[in-house]
C-alpha positions in Angstrom: -17.2 -50.8 -39.5 -16.7 -51.5 -35.3 -17.3 -47.8 -33.9 -17.6 -46.3 -30.3 -21.3 -45.9 -31.1 -21.6 -49.8 -31.4 -19.7 -50.3 -28.5 -21.6 -47.6 -26.3 -24.8 -49.0 -27.8 -23.9 -52.5 -26.3 -22.4 -51.7 -23.6 -25.9 -49.3 -22.7 -28.3 -52.3 -23.5 -26.4 -54.8 -20.9 -24.8 -52.2 -18.6 -25.8 -54.2 -15.5 -24.1 -57.0 -16.6 -20.9 -55.5 -17.0 -20.5 -54.7 -13.4 -21.0 -58.2 -12.2 -18.2 -60.1 -10.2 -17.2 -62.9 -11.0 -15.5 -65.8 -8.5 -11.4 -65.7 -7.6 -9.8 -68.7 -6.2 -6.8 -70.2 -6.0 -5.4 -73.4 -7.6 -2.4 -74.4 -4.8 -0.2 -71.8 -5.2 -1.1 -69.4 -8.1 -4.0 -67.0 -6.4 -6.4 -65.7 -9.5 -7.9 -62.5 -8.5 -10.0 -61.5 -11.7 -11.2 -58.1 -10.5 -7.6 -56.9 -10.5 -5.9 -58.7 -13.7 -6.4 -60.8 -17.3 -4.8 -63.7 -17.3 -2.4 -65.5 -19.9 -2.8 -69.3 -21.2 -0.2 -70.6 -23.0 -0.4 -73.6 -25.5 2.1 -76.0 -26.3 0.9 -78.5 -28.9 2.4 -82.2 -28.7 0.1 -83.2 -31.8 1.7 -82.5 -35.3 -1.5 -81.8 -36.9 -2.3 -78.6 -35.0 -2.4 -75.5 -37.6 -0.5 -73.1 -35.5 2.7 -74.7 -36.5 4.4 -72.3 -34.2 2.9 -74.4 -31.1 3.9 -77.8 -32.1 6.4 -79.6 -30.4 7.6 -83.0 -31.4 8.7 -84.7 -28.2 8.3 -84.1 -24.4 11.9 -82.5 -24.3 10.5 -79.4 -26.2 7.2 -79.4 -24.9 8.6 -78.4 -21.4 11.3 -76.2 -22.8 8.2 -74.3 -24.7 6.1 -74.3 -21.6 9.3 -73.0 -19.7 9.4 -70.4 -22.4 5.7 -69.2 -22.3 5.7 -68.8 -18.6 9.2 -66.5 -18.6 6.9 -64.9 -21.5 3.8 -64.1 -18.9 1.7 -67.2 -18.9 0.3 -68.1 -15.9 -1.5 -71.4 -17.1 0.6 -73.9 -19.9 -2.2 -75.4 -21.9 -0.8 -79.1 -23.3 -2.8 -81.0 -25.8 -1.8 -84.6 -27.6 -5.0 -84.5 -30.2 -5.9 -81.6 -32.5 -9.5 -79.8 -32.9 -9.2 -79.9 -36.5 -11.7 -81.9 -38.4 -9.5 -83.9 -40.4 -6.3 -84.2 -37.4 -5.9 -87.9 -36.6 -7.8 -89.2 -33.7 -5.7 -89.9 -30.8 -6.9 -92.2 -28.0 -6.5 -92.1 -24.3 -3.6 -94.0 -24.0 -1.7 -92.1 -26.6 -2.6 -89.0 -24.8 -1.6 -89.9 -21.6 1.8 -91.7 -23.1 2.4 -87.8 -24.6 1.4 -85.8 -21.8 2.4 -87.5 -18.5 5.8 -86.8 -18.9 5.3 -83.0 -19.8 2.9 -82.7 -17.1 5.2 -84.2 -14.4 8.0 -82.0 -15.4 5.9 -78.4 -15.6 4.2 -79.0 -12.6 7.5 -80.2 -10.4 8.8 -76.6 -11.7 6.0 -75.3 -10.4 4.3 -73.9 -13.5 0.3 -74.4 -13.1 -0.3 -77.1 -15.7 -3.8 -77.2 -17.8 -4.6 -80.4 -19.9 -6.7 -80.3 -23.0 -8.7 -83.4 -23.6 -12.3 -84.8 -23.6 -11.1 -88.4 -22.1 -11.8 -89.3 -18.3 -8.6 -91.8 -18.8 -6.5 -88.9 -19.8 -7.9 -86.4 -17.4 -7.5 -89.0 -14.1 -3.7 -90.0 -15.0 -2.7 -86.0 -15.7 -4.3 -84.8 -12.5 -2.7 -87.6 -10.4 0.6 -86.1 -12.3 0.1 -82.6 -11.0 -1.6 -81.0 -13.6 -3.9 -78.4 -11.8 -6.7 -77.6 -14.3 -8.9 -79.8 -16.9 -9.3 -77.7 -20.2 -12.9 -80.0 -21.0 -13.4 -80.2 -24.4 -16.3 -82.7 -24.4 -19.5 -83.3 -23.0 -19.7 -86.8 -22.3 -19.3 -88.6 -19.4 -18.9 -84.8 -17.8 -20.2 -86.0 -14.7 -17.8 -88.3 -14.2 -15.1 -85.8 -14.9 -16.0 -83.3 -13.1 -15.8 -85.4 -10.2 -12.4 -86.6 -10.9 -11.7 -82.9 -11.0 -13.0 -82.2 -7.6 -10.9 -85.2 -6.0 -7.9 -83.7 -7.1 -9.0 -80.4 -5.8 -8.6 -78.7 -9.5 -10.1 -76.4 -11.5 -11.9 -77.0 -14.9 -12.6 -74.8 -18.1 -15.8 -75.9 -19.1 -15.8 -75.4 -23.2 -18.8 -75.0 -25.2 -19.5 -78.0 -27.4 -22.2 -78.8 -29.9 -21.5 -82.3 -29.3 -20.0 -85.3 -27.2 -16.6 -84.0 -28.2 -14.6 -81.4 -30.3 -14.2 -84.0 -32.8 -17.6 -84.8 -33.0 -19.7 -81.4 -34.1 -21.3 -80.7 -37.6 -23.0 -77.2 -38.0 -23.3 -74.2 -35.6 -26.9 -73.3 -34.4 -26.8 -69.5 -35.7 -30.3 -69.0 -35.3 -30.4 -66.6 -32.5 -28.3 -64.8 -30.2 -25.6 -66.9 -29.5 -25.2 -65.6 -26.1 -28.4 -67.1 -25.1 -27.5 -70.3 -26.2 -24.0 -70.2 -24.4 -25.5 -69.0 -21.2 -28.0 -71.9 -21.0 -25.4 -74.4 -21.6 -22.9 -73.1 -19.2 -25.9 -72.7 -16.7 -26.2 -76.7 -17.2 -22.8 -77.8 -16.9 -21.9 -75.3 -14.0 -24.7 -76.5 -12.1 -23.4 -80.6 -12.9 -19.9 -79.4 -12.1 -20.6 -77.7 -8.5 -23.1 -80.4 -7.4 -19.7 -82.6 -8.5 -17.8 -81.0 -6.1 -15.7 -78.5 -8.1 -15.1 -75.2 -7.1 -12.9 -73.6 -9.7 -14.9 -72.6 -12.9 -13.9 -70.8 -16.4 -16.4 -70.9 -19.1 -15.0 -70.7 -22.5 -17.5 -69.9 -25.7 -14.9 -72.4 -28.0 -14.5 -70.0 -30.7 -12.1 -72.1 -32.2 -13.6 -75.4 -33.0 -14.4 -77.0 -36.3 -17.6 -76.1 -37.0 -18.7 -77.3 -40.6 -20.7 -74.0 -41.3 -18.1 -71.5 -39.9 -15.2 -72.3 -42.4 -16.8 -68.9 -44.1 -14.5 -66.4 -43.0 -17.1 -64.0 -43.0 -19.1 -65.8 -40.9 -16.9 -66.9 -38.8 -15.2 -63.4 -38.0 -18.7 -62.1 -37.6 -19.6 -64.6 -35.2 -16.0 -64.7 -33.4 -16.4 -60.8 -33.3 -19.9 -60.9 -31.6 -18.9 -63.6 -29.0 -16.2 -61.6 -28.0 -17.6 -58.4 -27.6 -20.6 -59.8 -25.7 -18.5 -62.2 -23.4 -19.4 -60.0 -20.3 -22.8 -60.5 -20.4 -21.6 -64.0 -19.4 -21.0 -62.3 -16.1 -24.1 -62.9 -14.9 -23.2 -67.0 -14.2 -20.6 -66.1 -11.7 -17.6 -67.4 -13.2 -14.6 -66.2 -14.8 -14.6 -66.0 -18.6 -11.6 -67.9 -21.2 -11.7 -67.1 -24.9 -9.6 -68.7 -26.9 -7.7 -66.4 -29.7 -8.6 -67.5 -33.2 -6.5 -66.3 -36.4 -8.5 -65.4 -39.4 -6.0 -66.4 -42.0 -8.0 -65.7 -44.9 -7.5 -61.7 -43.8 -3.9 -61.4 -42.3 -3.0 -63.9 -44.7 1.4 -63.8 -44.4 1.1 -61.7 -40.9 -1.2 -64.2 -39.4 0.8 -64.1 -36.1 -0.6 -61.0 -35.3 -4.2 -61.9 -35.8 -4.5 -63.4 -31.9 -2.9 -59.9 -30.4 -5.6 -58.0 -32.6 -8.4 -60.7 -31.2 -7.5 -60.0 -27.7 -8.6 -56.3 -28.3 -12.1 -57.3 -28.6 -11.7 -59.7 -26.1 -10.8 -57.6 -23.3 -13.5 -55.1 -24.8 -15.8 -58.1 -23.8 -14.2 -58.2 -20.4 -12.9 -61.7 -20.7 -10.3 -63.0 -17.8 -8.0 -65.6 -19.1 -6.5 -65.4 -23.1 -5.7 -68.9 -24.5 -3.1 -67.6 -26.8 -0.2 -69.1 -28.8 1.4 -65.9 -29.0 2.1 -65.1 -25.3 4.9 -62.1 -26.1 2.7 -60.3 -28.4 -0.7 -61.1 -26.4 1.2 -59.9 -23.3 2.0 -56.3 -25.4 -1.4 -55.9 -25.9 -2.5 -56.3 -22.1 -0.2 -53.8 -21.0 -1.3 -51.2 -24.0 -5.0 -51.8 -22.4 -3.7 -51.2 -19.0 -2.7 -47.9 -20.1 -5.8 -47.4 -22.0 -7.7 -48.3 -19.0 -6.0 -46.0 -16.7 -7.0 -43.2 -19.7 -10.4 -44.2 -18.9 -10.8 -43.6 -15.3 -9.3 -40.3 -15.9 -11.7 -39.5 -18.9 -14.8 -40.6 -16.4 
C-alpha cells in the first residue's frame, strides 16, 4: 500500500531534483508558467478504434464541438489525433490522417485555441502545423530529426513521447529490467539534443504510459509501472523541460467506474510534479487540480 513513509523516503532520496526549475515559454498568445500552474490537455479522437469512447468523434463538426467544450472545461491545449495507439486498431496512413485532422485544426486554431496534433508521420506534422497547430505530440522516433526541423520552422512546440520502437504502433515488449527513470532520462536526453540542435525551443517530455506494450497488459505489472513512473516523474526535471503525462485507465480495477480512473492517476502525477496532464476527463481532473491547490496551501502552512 502506498503510504506517507514511502513518499517521504522517495522525496528524501532525490530531494535536489524536486526543486529544479523547468523552462517556461509561450506558444502564440498562450504563455506557459510551469512554476505557477499545472496545465490540462484535452483529448479529441477521430479514430473509431480509440478505446475511450467518450473522446471519440465521428466527423469534423463533432471534433470541433468537443474541442470547444474541453477548452471551456479548462483544457489549455486540445490534442487531436486520427489513429488509435491500440495494437489491434486500423493503421491510418498520412494522407487519411491529414484529411481528417486539417478541418478540425483550422477551425479550432482560428478560434484561438492552442491545438496539438498526435502523429508520427512527417507529412501530417507539416500539414497540421501549416494549418495552425501549435504543438506536435510526437509518438514515434523514426525521422525525428526531420520532424524536429519542421517544428522549428513553424516556431511550434513538441511533446517528445518515450517510444521503444519506430512509432507507437511498432512497439513490442517494454524493458522492465532496471530503474525506468534511468532509461527515460537517457532517451529524452538524446531526443532533446536532437530537437534543440534542429532549433526547437519549446519541449515537453512524456514517458508514454498509455502505449500498448505487450508485456504491460497484465494489470498488476502495468499499474505498478505506471505508479512508479508517476511518483518519480520529478526526477526528469534535471533535463530542464516540463513533463507531460497521459493519464491511464486501469479498467481492471475501476470496472464500470472507469471514468474516475484518470482523476485518481492525476493525484499521483501531481505528487510527482508533472506539468501537463493529458486527459479524456478534463472537467473531473480540473476538480482534482483545484483540490490539490488547496492541499498545497495546507502544506505551506505546515512547513
